[in-house]
C-alpha positions, 0 to 999 in steps of 0.5 A: 946816289946808287944805280943798278943796271937793268937789262933792256930785254923787258917786253915793252908791249904792256908797261902797266903789267911789268911789275907782275911778270915773273920775278926774274923780269920784274923791276921791283926786286931791283928796288928792293936790292937798292933798299937792302943795300941802303939798310945794310950800310945804315944809310942816313937817308933810308926812306920811311915812305916810298912815293912811286911814279905809278899806281897803287890800287888804282890799277886796271887789274886791281879788281882781280887782286893784281895791283900797281907797282906801288902796292908791289914794291911796298909789300916786297920792301915792307914800307909805306908806299903811295902811287902817283900816276900822271895818267888815268887807267880806265878802271872800274868805270872810271874814265877820263871824261867821268873824272873830268866831270867830277873835277868840274862839278860845282860841289868839287870846285873848291876842294883839294881833291876828288875821291875816285869811286868806281862802279863797284863802290870802292874808293880807288884813289883821288884826283888832285890838282896839285899846284895852282894853275894846273889843268891836268890832275894827278892820280894818287892811290894807296900802295901799302900801309898808308891811308888814302887821306895820308897819301893825299896829304903827303902828295899835296905837301910835296908838290911844288909843280904838278908832280910831287918833288921827289918823283920830279927830282928822280925823273930829272936825275935819272934822265941826266944820268942816262944823257951822260952815260949813254 
């Protein structure tokens, strides 16, 4: 497993905008370097798709041609990416209460996911109850070079618990690393 140290001088006031700060302060180039290192060494597990713990086009600034970390990293790495958010950012008229109403509507009672269509008429993502008994949905959105239908299918297939297993494992392992080394 590869790790890179990231300076802790990043501002914490606006975490949802970190990926679009000037490139020397952005986190995405660090991931691109790790991917390049894997590719250069012909790593046997070079990814065919990236699942990002963050948003793709379902992003507060998405309507202004500023997108979430899944879009940013996907474009830089030229890999298909999916954004998986645990919380909904209010965007294009989509609010927590509006999404809750959609999920609880009779028409949507037995469906696997609910498309999130903003006031603009654009489909920005999908809300999914990813595992049986899960009360809180996760929010899936297109990052780069993948359709929403494919993104939803991949996420559903990788959910053992609420969060897709690749993201869950990355979270567990990074916390373990930090606990051991800090």
